[in-house]
N, CA and C atoms as an extended XYZ file, in Angstrom:
576
Properties=species:S:1:pos:R:3:atomname:S:1:resname:S:1:resid:I:1 pbc="F F F"
N         7.398       18.185      -20.989 N   MET     1
C         8.493       19.631      -21.142 CA  MET     1
C         9.615       18.546      -21.080 C   MET     1
N        10.725       18.876      -21.844 N   ARG     2
C        11.732       18.540      -22.179 CA  ARG     2
C        12.722       19.014      -21.029 C   ARG     2
N        13.646       17.923      -20.631 N   LYS     3
C        13.869       18.067      -19.522 CA  LYS     3
C        15.632       18.321      -19.688 C   LYS     3
N        16.303       17.999      -20.576 N   ASP     4
C        17.657       18.274      -21.313 CA  ASP     4
C        17.857       19.939      -21.587 C   ASP     4
N        16.726       20.573      -21.836 N   ILE     5
C        17.056       21.702      -22.309 CA  ILE     5
C        17.253       22.726      -20.898 C   ILE     5
N        18.221       23.035      -20.536 N   THR     6
C        18.030       23.834      -19.214 CA  THR     6
C        18.216       25.234      -19.643 C   THR     6
N        18.091       26.323      -18.571 N   ILE     7
C        18.341       27.831      -18.577 CA  ILE     7
C        19.945       27.858      -18.823 C   ILE     7
N        20.752       27.276      -18.294 N   GLU     8
C        22.392       27.526      -18.260 CA  GLU     8
C        22.458       27.238      -19.649 C   GLU     8
N        22.086       26.258      -20.340 N   LYS     9
C        22.421       25.950      -21.684 CA  LYS     9
C        21.681       26.870      -22.699 C   LYS     9
N        20.684       27.617      -22.539 N   ILE    10
C        20.257       28.308      -23.350 CA  ILE    10
C        20.845       29.900      -23.402 C   ILE    10
N        21.280       30.335      -21.577 N   ILE    11
C        21.420       31.830      -21.700 CA  ILE    11
C        22.576       32.274      -22.440 C   ILE    11
N        22.764       32.683      -23.186 N   ASP    12
C        24.036       33.589      -24.147 CA  ASP    12
C        24.868       34.186      -22.835 C   ASP    12
N        26.253       33.894      -22.528 N   LYS    13
C        26.920       34.303      -21.576 CA  LYS    13
C        27.319       35.874      -22.003 C   LYS    13
N        27.294       36.144      -23.435 N   GLY    14
C        27.862       37.760      -23.609 CA  GLY    14
C        26.695       38.895      -23.390 C   GLY    14
N        25.688       38.446      -23.059 N   GLY    15
C        24.705       39.253      -22.783 CA  GLY    15
C        23.648       39.956      -23.801 C   GLY    15
N        23.991       38.988      -25.256 N   GLU    16
C        23.303       39.251      -26.083 CA  GLU    16
C        21.479       38.801      -26.003 C   GLU    16
N        20.874       39.321      -26.436 N   LYS    17
C        19.721       38.960      -27.030 CA  LYS    17
C        19.601       37.300      -27.468 C   LYS    17
N        18.800       36.588      -26.696 N   VAL    18
C        18.738       35.159      -27.018 CA  VAL    18
C        17.932       34.902      -28.431 C   VAL    18
N        18.283       34.114      -29.404 N   ASN    19
C        17.674       33.742      -30.190 CA  ASN    19
C        16.736       32.439      -30.008 C   ASN    19
N        15.696       32.638      -29.882 N   LYS    20
C        14.888       31.507      -29.679 CA  LYS    20
C        14.749       30.627      -30.862 C   LYS    20
N        14.313       30.934      -31.919 N   SER    21
C        14.570       30.159      -33.328 CA  SER    21
C        15.727       29.416      -33.547 C   SER    21
N        16.608       29.869      -33.566 N   ALA    22
C        17.715       29.097      -33.637 CA  ALA    22
C        18.024       28.182      -32.489 C   ALA    22
N        17.925       28.360      -31.179 N   LEU    23
C        17.889       27.788      -30.057 CA  LEU    23
C        17.185       26.318      -30.473 C   LEU    23
N        16.009       26.448      -30.733 N   ALA    24
C        14.977       25.625      -31.362 CA  ALA    24
C        15.353       24.451      -32.122 C   ALA    24
N        15.914       25.469      -33.448 N   ARG    25
C        16.796       24.463      -34.188 CA  ARG    25
C        17.809       23.672      -33.690 C   ARG    25
N        18.434       24.159      -32.495 N   GLN    26
C        19.888       23.400      -32.369 CA  GLN    26
C        19.126       22.110      -31.115 C   GLN    26
N        18.030       22.490      -30.833 N   TYR    27
C        17.742       21.089      -30.094 CA  TYR    27
C        16.537       20.528      -30.332 C   TYR    27
N        15.973       20.955      -31.944 N   GLY    28
C        15.065       20.217      -32.352 CA  GLY    28
C        14.202       20.015      -31.652 C   GLY    28
N        13.210       21.408      -31.340 N   CYS    29
C        11.944       21.432      -30.442 CA  CYS    29
C        11.418       22.691      -31.126 C   CYS    29
N        10.410       23.443      -30.590 N   CYS    30
C         9.648       24.388      -30.882 CA  CYS    30
C         9.999       25.465      -30.258 C   CYS    30
N        10.101       26.937      -30.553 N   TRP    31
C        10.407       28.118      -29.925 CA  TRP    31
C        10.090       28.348      -28.678 C   TRP    31
N         8.658       27.604      -28.595 N   LYS    32
C         7.754       27.781      -27.452 CA  LYS    32
C         8.101       27.175      -26.170 C   LYS    32
N         9.036       26.140      -26.466 N   THR    33
C         9.445       25.385      -25.400 CA  THR    33
C        10.881       25.784      -24.902 C   THR    33
N        11.563       26.758      -25.801 N   ILE    34
C        12.764       27.434      -25.433 CA  ILE    34
C        11.992       28.619      -24.424 C   ILE    34
N        10.902       29.135      -24.745 N   ASP    35
C        10.395       30.184      -23.971 CA  ASP    35
C         9.878       29.903      -23.069 C   ASP    35
N         9.083       28.732      -22.987 N   ARG    36
C         8.838       28.217      -21.425 CA  ARG    36
C         9.884       28.093      -20.574 C   ARG    36
N        11.316       27.416      -21.072 N   ARG    37
C        12.256       27.269      -19.875 CA  ARG    37
C        13.241       29.170      -19.270 C   ARG    37
N        12.558       29.594      -20.564 N   LEU    38
C        13.149       31.106      -20.138 CA  LEU    38
C        12.350       32.069      -19.539 C   LEU    38
N        11.341       31.769      -19.443 N   ASN    39
C         9.812       32.448      -18.885 CA  ASN    39
C         9.184       31.308      -18.257 C   ASN    39
N         9.231       30.834      -17.150 N   PRO    40
C         8.292       29.949      -16.640 CA  PRO    40
C         6.817       30.625      -15.907 C   PRO    40
N         7.332       31.795      -15.143 N   GLU    41
C         6.103       32.354      -14.670 CA  GLU    41
C         5.078       32.947      -15.791 C   GLU    41
N         5.348       33.070      -17.196 N   LYS    42
C         4.567       33.708      -18.484 CA  LYS    42
C         3.466       32.610      -18.565 C   LYS    42
N         3.875       31.365      -18.325 N   TYR    43
C         3.320       30.041      -18.838 CA  TYR    43
C         2.759       29.195      -17.624 C   TYR    43
N         2.803       29.912      -16.477 N   LYS    44
C         1.958       28.933      -15.279 CA  LYS    44
C         0.605       29.355      -15.358 C   LYS    44
N        -0.396       28.149      -15.309 N   THR    45
C        -1.593       28.755      -14.989 CA  THR    45
C        -2.050       28.189      -13.917 C   THR    45
N        -2.852       28.796      -13.415 N   GLU    46
C        -3.417       28.029      -12.055 CA  GLU    46
C        -4.779       27.194      -12.274 C   GLU    46
N        -4.785       25.741      -11.737 N   LYS    47
C        -5.946       25.170      -11.875 CA  LYS    47
C        -7.014       25.660      -11.012 C   LYS    47
N        -8.353       25.575      -11.733 N   LYS    48
C        -9.249       25.981      -10.944 CA  LYS    48
C       -10.168       24.390      -10.583 C   LYS    48
N       -10.829       24.921       -9.305 N   GLU    49
C       -11.281       23.609       -8.422 CA  GLU    49
C       -12.644       23.552       -8.791 C   GLU    49
N       -12.988       22.548       -9.340 N   ARG    50
C       -14.112       22.789       -9.839 CA  ARG    50
C       -15.210       22.235       -8.656 C   ARG    50
N       -16.540       23.290       -8.536 N   ILE    51
C       -17.360       22.829       -7.280 CA  ILE    51
C       -18.413       22.372       -8.158 C   ILE    51
N       -18.703       21.173       -7.828 N   TYR    52
C       -20.067       20.505       -7.846 CA  TYR    52
C       -21.269       20.551       -7.009 C   TYR    52
N       -22.225       20.956       -7.408 N   LYS    53
C       -23.318       21.007       -6.550 CA  LYS    53
C       -24.262       20.020       -6.863 C   LYS    53
N       -24.520       19.559       -5.741 N   SER    54
C       -25.435       18.352       -5.793 CA  SER    54
C       -27.030       19.068       -5.191 C   SER    54
N       -28.214       18.092       -5.487 N   LYS    55
C       -29.202       18.603       -5.409 CA  LYS    55
C       -29.381       18.109       -3.720 C   LYS    55
N       -28.653       17.539       -2.804 N   LEU    56
C       -28.870       17.007       -1.759 CA  LEU    56
C       -28.415       18.150       -0.973 C   LEU    56
N       -27.640       19.514       -1.270 N   ASP    57
C       -26.683       20.546       -0.586 CA  ASP    57
C       -27.646       21.240        0.173 C   ASP    57
N       -28.926       21.438       -0.357 N   LEU    58
C       -29.934       22.057        0.382 CA  LEU    58
C       -30.185       21.340        1.859 C   LEU    58
N       -30.647       19.942        1.678 N   TYR    59
C       -31.244       19.383        2.715 CA  TYR    59
C       -30.330       18.664        3.622 C   TYR    59
N       -28.778       18.944        3.480 N   LYS    60
C       -27.972       17.941        4.338 CA  LYS    60
C       -28.025       18.165        5.884 C   LYS    60
N       -28.772       19.524        6.163 N   ASN    61
C       -28.942       19.765        7.541 CA  ASN    61
C       -30.018       18.991        8.433 C   ASN    61
N       -31.033       18.615        7.411 N   ILE    62
C       -32.024       18.097        7.917 CA  ILE    62
C       -31.822       16.849        7.771 C   ILE    62
N       -31.108       15.957        6.844 N   ILE    63
C       -30.395       14.587        7.036 CA  ILE    63
C       -29.932       14.414        8.165 C   ILE    63
N       -28.746       15.192        8.507 N   ASP    64
C       -28.230       14.884        9.612 CA  ASP    64
C       -28.901       14.779       10.891 C   ASP    64
N       -30.002       15.781       10.850 N   GLU    65
C       -30.511       15.904       12.148 CA  GLU    65
C       -31.298       14.386       12.050 C   GLU    65
N       -31.811       14.247       11.223 N   LYS    66
C       -32.696       12.960       11.284 CA  LYS    66
C       -31.996       11.911       11.405 C   LYS    66
N       -30.919       11.815       11.003 N   ILE    67
C       -29.892       10.481       11.359 CA  ILE    67
C       -29.120       10.302       12.415 C   ILE    67
N       -29.040       11.479       13.051 N   GLU    68
C       -28.422       11.599       14.440 CA  GLU    68
C       -29.352       11.705       15.755 C   GLU    68
N       -30.594       12.340       15.251 N   ASN    69
C       -31.522       12.328       16.543 CA  ASN    69
C       -32.217       10.923       16.305 C   ASN    69
N       -33.258       10.855       15.190 N   ASN    70
C       -34.005        9.868       15.405 CA  ASN    70
C       -33.650        8.388       14.807 C   ASN    70
N       -32.012        8.427       14.006 N   ASN    71
C       -31.971        6.838       13.290 CA  ASN    71
C       -32.890        6.481       12.674 C   ASN    71
N       -33.207        7.664       11.403 N   ILE    72
C       -34.097        7.419       10.550 CA  ILE    72
C       -33.430        6.664        9.199 C   ILE    72
N       -34.220        5.690        8.338 N   PRO    73
C       -33.055        4.838        7.454 CA  PRO    73
C       -33.648        5.636        6.334 C   PRO    73
N       -32.505        5.823        5.252 N   ALA    74
C       -32.440        6.244        4.003 CA  ALA    74
C       -33.616        6.375        3.201 C   ALA    74
N       -34.535        5.291        3.362 N   THR    75
C       -35.846        5.506        2.355 CA  THR    75
C       -36.976        6.305        3.067 C   THR    75
N       -36.697        6.196        4.722 N   GLY    76
C       -37.631        6.947        5.386 CA  GLY    76
C       -37.153        8.605        5.519 C   GLY    76
N       -36.098        8.896        5.277 N   ILE    77
C       -35.780       10.147        5.016 CA  ILE    77
C       -35.722       10.812        3.387 C   ILE    77
N       -36.005        9.731        2.504 N   TYR    78
C       -36.146       10.129        0.915 CA  TYR    78
C       -37.362       10.340        0.857 C   TYR    78
N       -38.439        9.469        1.545 N   LEU    79
C       -39.766       10.084        1.285 CA  LEU    79
C       -40.282       11.137        2.260 C   LEU    79
N       -39.427       11.831        3.334 N   LEU    80
C       -39.865       12.589        4.005 CA  LEU    80
C       -39.499       14.172        2.815 C   LEU    80
N       -38.253       13.814        2.870 N   LEU    81
C       -37.849       14.953        1.725 CA  LEU    81
C       -38.804       14.941        0.529 C   LEU    81
N       -39.046       14.082        0.034 N   LYS    82
C       -40.127       14.011       -1.289 CA  LYS    82
C       -41.606       14.641       -0.627 C   LYS    82
N       -41.836       14.430        0.185 N   GLU    83
C       -43.582       14.924        0.702 CA  GLU    83
C       -43.372       15.953        1.367 C   GLU    83
N       -42.465       16.278        2.261 N   LYS    84
C       -42.579       17.722        3.160 CA  LYS    84
C       -41.912       18.832        2.391 C   LYS    84
N       -40.723       18.499        1.550 N   TYR    85
C       -39.847       19.567        1.125 CA  TYR    85
C       -39.649       19.416       -0.439 C   TYR    85
N       -40.269       18.645       -1.200 N   SER    86
C       -40.428       18.533       -2.886 CA  SER    86
C       -38.879       18.258       -3.273 C   SER    86
N       -38.345       17.385       -2.574 N   TYR    87
C       -36.986       16.964       -3.009 CA  TYR    87
C       -37.173       16.030       -4.217 C   TYR    87
N       -36.364       16.418       -5.208 N   ASP    88
C       -36.718       16.012       -6.753 CA  ASP    88
C       -34.985       15.109       -7.404 C   ASP    88
N       -34.256       14.880       -5.920 N   GLY    89
C       -33.287       14.233       -6.619 CA  GLY    89
C       -33.369       12.778       -6.683 C   GLY    89
N       -32.352       12.044       -6.878 N   LYS    90
C       -32.322       10.395       -6.900 CA  LYS    90
C       -32.101        9.797       -5.513 C   LYS    90
N       -32.906        8.775       -5.144 N   TYR    91
C       -32.937        8.113       -4.027 CA  TYR    91
C       -31.232        7.324       -3.918 C   TYR    91
N       -30.627        7.207       -4.787 N   GLY    92
C       -29.290        6.742       -4.946 CA  GLY    92
C       -28.092        7.140       -4.058 C   GLY    92
N       -28.255        8.909       -4.519 N   ILE    93
C       -27.486        9.602       -3.784 CA  ILE    93
C       -28.006       10.084       -2.433 C   ILE    93
N       -28.967       10.084       -2.331 N   LEU    94
C       -29.271       10.373       -0.552 CA  LEU    94
C       -28.990        8.762        0.055 C   LEU    94
N       -29.095        7.427       -0.298 N   ARG    95
C       -28.549        6.362        0.160 CA  ARG    95
C       -27.303        6.746        0.496 C   ARG    95
N       -26.231        6.757       -0.594 N   LYS    96
C       -24.946        7.038       -0.269 CA  LYS    96
C       -24.655        7.518        0.938 C   LYS    96
N       -25.137        8.835        1.019 N   TYR    97
C       -24.575       10.068        1.667 CA  TYR    97
C       -24.806        9.770        3.329 C   TYR    97
N       -26.256        8.825        3.267 N   VAL    98
C       -26.668        8.527        4.603 CA  VAL    98
C       -25.691        7.366        4.984 C   VAL    98
N       -25.411        6.363        4.094 N   SER    99
C       -24.519        5.534        4.440 CA  SER    99
C       -23.074        5.883        5.090 C   SER    99
N       -22.733        6.813        4.167 N   THR   100
C       -21.409        7.518        4.981 CA  THR   100
C       -21.414        8.448        6.199 C   THR   100
N       -22.769        9.057        6.340 N   LYS   101
C       -22.849        9.290        7.324 CA  LYS   101
C       -23.286        8.421        8.643 C   LYS   101
N       -23.732        7.433        8.356 N   LYS   102
C       -23.936        6.318        9.355 CA  LYS   102
C       -22.573        5.789        9.736 C   LYS   102
N       -21.655        5.734        8.856 N   LYS   103
C       -20.480        5.147        9.042 CA  LYS   103
C       -19.735        6.113       10.060 C   LYS   103
N       -19.732        7.372        9.929 N   GLU   104
C       -19.036        8.178       10.907 CA  GLU   104
C       -19.498        8.021       12.171 C   GLU   104
N       -20.922        7.790       12.317 N   ILE   105
C       -21.871        7.856       13.180 CA  ILE   105
C       -21.080        6.403       14.399 C   ILE   105
N       -20.990        5.323       13.529 N   ILE   106
C       -20.639        4.241       14.171 CA  ILE   106
C       -19.225        4.178       14.812 C   ILE   106
N       -18.388        4.747       13.873 N   THR   107
C       -16.975        5.220       14.262 CA  THR   107
C       -17.044        6.054       15.668 C   THR   107
N       -17.851        7.433       15.572 N   ASN   108
C       -17.810        8.061       16.319 CA  ASN   108
C       -18.368        7.264       17.863 C   ASN   108
N       -19.538        6.128       17.825 N   LEU   109
C       -19.723        5.447       18.853 CA  LEU   109
C       -18.855        4.544       19.475 C   LEU   109
N       -18.055        4.181       18.756 N   THR   110
C       -16.807        3.134       19.005 CA  THR   110
C       -15.876        4.090       20.030 C   THR   110
N       -15.626        4.996       19.466 N   ILE   111
C       -14.568        5.842       20.031 CA  ILE   111
C       -14.863        6.153       21.517 C   ILE   111
N       -16.359        7.013       21.438 N   ARG   112
C       -16.808        7.328       22.670 CA  ARG   112
C       -16.999        6.011       23.868 C   ARG   112
N       -17.695        4.887       23.119 N   PHE   113
C       -17.632        3.762       23.920 CA  PHE   113
C       -16.367        3.153       24.717 C   PHE   113
N       -15.305        3.177       23.767 N   GLU   114
C       -14.017        2.593       24.425 CA  GLU   114
C       -13.561        4.050       24.981 C   GLU   114
N       -13.924        5.119       25.165 N   LYS   115
C       -13.341        5.923       26.044 CA  LYS   115
C       -13.765        6.145       27.270 C   LYS   115
N       -14.989        5.976       27.429 N   ILE   116
C       -15.609        5.620       28.868 CA  ILE   116
C       -15.031        4.413       29.575 C   ILE   116
N       -14.643        3.440       28.671 N   HIS   117
C       -14.026        2.362       29.439 CA  HIS   117
C       -15.109        1.796       30.464 C   HIS   117
N       -16.168        1.333       30.163 N   PRO   118
C       -17.303        0.811       31.092 CA  PRO   118
C       -16.960       -0.449       32.021 C   PRO   118
N       -15.777       -1.384       31.320 N   PHE   119
C       -15.901       -2.629       31.882 CA  PHE   119
C       -14.262       -2.699       31.951 C   PHE   119
N       -14.256       -3.577       33.258 N   GLN   120
C       -12.879       -4.092       33.691 CA  GLN   120
C       -11.865       -4.318       32.341 C   GLN   120
N       -12.534       -5.683       31.687 N   ASP   121
C       -11.963       -6.290       30.715 CA  ASP   121
C       -12.682       -6.269       29.399 C   ASP   121
N       -12.310       -6.465       28.108 N   GLY   122
C       -13.198       -6.576       27.045 CA  GLY   122
C       -13.634       -5.602       26.413 C   GLY   122
N       -13.285       -4.434       26.689 N   ASN   123
C       -13.687       -3.164       26.328 CA  ASN   123
C       -13.793       -2.876       24.470 C   ASN   123
N       -12.714       -3.631       24.030 N   GLY   124
C       -12.505       -3.549       22.846 CA  GLY   124
C       -13.369       -5.051       22.251 C   GLY   124
N       -13.226       -5.823       22.639 N   ARG   125
C       -13.896       -6.782       22.142 CA  ARG   125
C       -15.500       -6.377       21.986 C   ARG   125
N       -16.012       -5.939       23.065 N   VAL   126
C       -17.153       -5.455       23.256 CA  VAL   126
C       -17.881       -4.435       21.972 C   VAL   126
N       -16.879       -3.437       22.156 N   GLY   127
C       -16.896       -2.331       21.085 CA  GLY   127
C       -16.963       -2.654       20.045 C   GLY   127
N       -16.140       -3.827       19.541 N   ARG   128
C       -16.250       -4.330       18.071 CA  ARG   128
C       -17.259       -4.934       18.041 C   ARG   128
N       -17.782       -5.900       19.027 N   ILE   129
C       -19.350       -6.248       18.569 CA  ILE   129
C       -20.320       -5.391       18.318 C   ILE   129
N       -20.338       -4.068       19.131 N   ILE   130
C       -21.259       -3.099       19.079 CA  ILE   130
C       -20.972       -2.777       17.262 C   ILE   130
N       -20.263       -2.343       16.900 N   ILE   131
C       -20.039       -1.899       15.738 CA  ILE   131
C       -20.335       -3.097       14.678 C   ILE   131
N       -20.357       -3.931       14.849 N   PHE   132
C       -20.628       -5.227       13.986 CA  PHE   132
C       -22.372       -5.055       14.046 C   PHE   132
N       -23.167       -4.951       15.323 N   ARG   133
C       -24.310       -4.954       15.055 CA  ARG   133
C       -24.845       -4.001       14.562 C   ARG   133
N       -24.252       -2.600       14.940 N   GLU   134
C       -24.904       -1.388       14.111 CA  GLU   134
C       -24.542       -1.366       12.725 C   GLU   134
N       -23.415       -1.980       12.318 N   CYS   135
C       -23.374       -2.242       10.541 CA  CYS   135
C       -24.490       -2.721        9.938 C   CYS   135
N       -24.853       -3.887       10.715 N   LEU   136
C       -26.066       -4.817       10.429 CA  LEU   136
C       -27.265       -3.903       10.376 C   LEU   136
N       -27.731       -3.401       11.173 N   VAL   137
C       -28.913       -2.679       11.822 CA  VAL   137
C       -28.957       -1.576       10.899 C   VAL   137
N       -27.674       -1.034       10.405 N   ASN   138
C       -28.033        0.287        9.277 CA  ASN   138
C       -27.915       -0.230        7.931 C   ASN   138
N       -27.649       -1.756        7.614 N   ASP   139
C       -27.654       -1.810        6.446 CA  ASP   139
C       -25.995       -1.499        5.794 C   ASP   139
N       -25.338       -1.787        6.441 N   ILE   140
C       -23.507       -1.449        6.088 CA  ILE   140
C       -23.291       -2.887        6.144 C   ILE   140
N       -22.291       -3.328        5.242 N   MET   141
C       -21.341       -4.268        4.913 CA  MET   141
C       -20.661       -4.219        6.701 C   MET   141
N       -21.167       -5.232        7.325 N   PRO   142
C       -20.014       -4.989        8.847 CA  PRO   142
C       -18.806       -5.990        8.101 C   PRO   142
N       -17.889       -5.631        9.481 N   PHE   143
C       -16.787       -5.868        9.239 CA  PHE   143
C       -16.086       -6.508       10.813 C   PHE   143
N       -15.030       -7.071       10.796 N   TYR   144
C       -14.410       -7.522       12.149 CA  TYR   144
C       -12.937       -6.970       12.018 C   TYR   144
N       -12.081       -6.721       12.729 N   ILE   145
C       -11.013       -6.476       13.189 CA  ILE   145
C        -9.999       -7.492       13.121 C   ILE   145
N        -9.250       -8.378       11.992 N   GLU   146
C        -8.498       -9.409       12.432 CA  GLU   146
C        -7.378       -9.048       13.168 C   GLU   146
N        -6.811      -10.223       13.547 N   GLU   147
C        -5.695      -10.143       14.438 CA  GLU   147
C        -4.572       -9.759       13.832 C   GLU   147
N        -4.251       -9.994       12.127 N   ARG   148
C        -3.211       -9.059       11.883 CA  ARG   148
C        -3.234       -7.542       11.605 C   ARG   148
N        -4.951       -7.087       11.774 N   ASN   149
C        -4.644       -5.651       11.612 CA  ASN   149
C        -5.100       -4.852       12.989 C   ASN   149
N        -4.887       -5.715       14.357 N   LYS   150
C        -5.219       -5.090       15.178 CA  LYS   150
C        -4.759       -3.856       15.641 C   LYS   150
N        -3.276       -4.086       15.079 N   ASP   151
C        -1.972       -2.631       15.787 CA  ASP   151
C        -2.703       -1.659       14.904 C   ASP   151
N        -2.957       -1.697       13.497 N   PHE   152
C        -3.196       -0.670       13.064 CA  PHE   152
C        -4.687        0.071       13.666 C   PHE   152
N        -5.581       -1.034       13.960 N   TYR   153
C        -6.745       -0.434       14.788 CA  TYR   153
C        -6.625        0.077       15.995 C   TYR   153
N        -5.735       -0.258       16.605 N   LEU   154
C        -5.399        0.578       17.951 CA  LEU   154
C        -4.679        1.693       17.405 C   LEU   154
N        -3.664        1.996       16.554 N   ARG   155
C        -3.301        3.316       16.471 CA  ARG   155
C        -4.204        4.303       15.621 C   ARG   155
N        -5.423        3.608       15.046 N   GLY   156
C        -6.235        4.343       14.140 CA  GLY   156
C        -7.021        5.030       15.264 C   GLY   156
N        -7.557        4.452       16.560 N   MET   157
C        -7.802        4.753       17.861 CA  MET   157
C        -7.198        5.714       18.670 C   MET   157
N        -5.986        5.466       18.572 N   LYS   158
C        -5.118        6.842       19.536 CA  LYS   158
C        -4.946        8.113       18.463 C   LYS   158
N        -5.017        7.816       17.449 N   GLU   159
C        -4.602        9.192       16.520 CA  GLU   159
C        -5.853        9.770       16.555 C   GLU   159
N        -7.085        9.254       16.319 N   TYR   160
C        -8.646        9.741       16.544 CA  TYR   160
C        -8.933       10.211       17.759 C   TYR   160
N        -8.530        9.941       18.754 N   GLN   161
C        -8.455       10.295       20.400 CA  GLN   161
C        -7.475       11.251       20.397 C   GLN   161
N        -6.709       11.375       20.086 N   LEU   162
C        -5.296       12.490       20.401 CA  LEU   162
C        -5.477       13.763       19.484 C   LEU   162
N        -5.613       13.300       18.014 N   ASN   163
C        -5.056       14.434       16.978 CA  ASN   163
C        -6.707       14.564       16.159 C   ASN   163
N        -7.895       14.090       16.667 N   ASN   164
C        -8.940       13.779       16.044 CA  ASN   164
C        -8.587       13.658       14.311 C   ASN   164
N        -7.692       12.522       14.274 N   GLU   165
C        -7.669       12.117       12.732 CA  GLU   165
C        -8.218       10.869       12.296 C   GLU   165
N        -8.904       10.931       11.590 N   LYS   166
C        -9.880        9.968       11.438 CA  LYS   166
C        -9.547        8.676       10.163 C   LYS   166
N        -8.348        9.364        9.547 N   GLY   167
C        -7.631        8.652        8.570 CA  GLY   167
C        -7.596        7.176        8.896 C   GLY   167
N        -6.361        6.551        9.891 N   TYR   168
C        -5.677        5.502       10.376 CA  TYR   168
C        -7.038        4.693       10.224 C   TYR   168
N        -8.311        4.874       11.175 N   LEU   169
C        -9.220        4.242       11.864 CA  LEU   169
C       -10.058        3.740       10.554 C   LEU   169
N       -10.342        5.008        9.493 N   THR   170
C       -11.183        4.490        8.492 CA  THR   170
C       -10.639        3.760        7.526 C   THR   170
N        -9.370        3.948        7.335 N   GLU   171
C        -8.774        3.154        6.153 CA  GLU   171
C        -8.497        1.736        7.064 C   GLU   171
N        -8.490        1.466        8.171 N   THR   172
C        -8.293        0.014        8.664 CA  THR   172
C        -9.999       -0.541        8.711 C   THR   172
N       -10.744        0.564        9.233 N   CYS   173
C       -12.096       -0.617        9.158 CA  CYS   173
C       -12.602       -0.757        7.615 C   CYS   173
N       -12.472        0.193        6.538 N   LEU   174
C       -12.630       -0.122        5.209 CA  LEU   174
C       -11.877       -1.212        4.549 C   LEU   174
N       -10.404       -1.396        5.108 N   ASN   175
C        -9.748       -2.703        4.540 CA  ASN   175
C       -10.491       -3.589        5.294 C   ASN   175
N       -10.787       -3.835        6.143 N   SER   176
C       -11.452       -5.193        6.980 CA  SER   176
C       -12.734       -5.450        6.770 C   SER   176
N       -13.264       -4.217        6.188 N   GLN   177
C       -15.111       -4.393        5.647 CA  GLN   177
C       -14.707       -5.195        4.411 C   GLN   177
N       -13.613       -4.653        3.236 N   ASP   178
C       -13.567       -5.428        2.073 CA  ASP   178
C       -13.045       -6.899        2.451 C   ASP   178
N       -12.219       -7.176        3.311 N   ASN   179
C       -11.693       -8.537        3.785 CA  ASN   179
C       -13.060       -9.383        4.076 C   ASN   179
N       -13.989       -8.774        4.597 N   TYR   180
C       -15.248       -9.542        5.477 CA  TYR   180
C       -16.367       -9.761        3.966 C   TYR   180
N       -16.422       -8.407        3.192 N   GLU   181
C       -16.987       -9.019        1.701 CA  GLU   181
C       -16.485       -9.626        0.927 C   GLU   181
N       -15.315      -10.250        0.814 N   LYS   182
C       -14.907      -11.153        0.237 CA  LYS   182
C       -15.233      -12.290        0.547 C   LYS   182
N       -14.722      -12.914        2.174 N   LEU   183
C       -15.015      -13.707        2.708 CA  LEU   183
C       -16.319      -14.157        2.568 C   LEU   183
N       -17.562      -13.339        2.928 N   ALA   184
C       -18.859      -13.522        2.646 CA  ALA   184
C       -19.319      -13.984        1.422 C   ALA   184
N       -18.648      -13.452        0.280 N   ASN   185
C       -18.859      -13.771       -1.042 CA  ASN   185
C       -18.403      -15.017       -1.407 C   ASN   185
N       -17.426      -15.527       -0.529 N   PHE   186
C       -16.773      -17.049       -0.922 CA  PHE   186
C       -17.796      -17.986       -0.472 C   PHE   186
N       -18.423      -17.609        0.831 N   PHE   187
C       -19.381      -18.770        1.144 CA  PHE   187
C       -20.867      -18.644        0.765 C   PHE   187
N       -21.355      -17.428        0.332 N   LEU   188
C       -22.128      -17.017       -0.076 CA  LEU   188
C       -22.434      -17.787       -1.737 C   LEU   188
N       -21.611      -17.836       -2.624 N   GLU   189
C       -21.506      -18.166       -3.866 CA  GLU   189
C       -21.970      -19.422       -4.213 C   GLU   189
N       -22.778      -19.467       -5.332 N   ASP   190
C       -23.168      -20.958       -5.632 CA  ASP   190
C       -22.476      -21.922       -5.948 C   ASP   190
N       -22.163      -22.752       -5.435 N   ASN   191
C       -21.349      -23.824       -5.917 CA  ASN   191
C       -21.796      -24.887       -6.735 C   ASN   191
N       -22.796      -24.894       -7.964 N   ASN   192
C       -23.597      -25.931       -8.271 CA  ASN   192
C       -22.618      -25.958       -9.603 C   ASN   192
């Protein structure tokens, strides 16, 4: 929409009816542009949010229960849903959902561990070792918190404990995960 056409320029001071066609010629635009400036509420349209339905939606409660209580891997859940509940969705969708759920569980585990503070010293280090191990066990790319990201990690932990805000902690962990993946790829690539 053109920004140089303002209502103050368009409105006739004499109180006469506005000639939209003449104003359009004057500004070198379509009469609808003038009309949009005069009556903006007439052209406002509400954006409708699309609701995407997944075949997984019906089974999310079952999946969550199996992950949290039994720590069943994605393949086991997929086979269970396929045989017992006649799930006809794709494995990739299920695996992605299970992975995100397990990341949440690992984050919550770390928070709970550091909240109970079982040792006099070294709780942060032990907590990060537990995260690393759980990532490996659950087939998630592990990560470590580098010294340069330690302040962000501590801020994320504090925000999560006080305000139940997961954003800072999640972003710090994902950033560290990306850094670890780059490092791992560097050492694992074939140097022939």
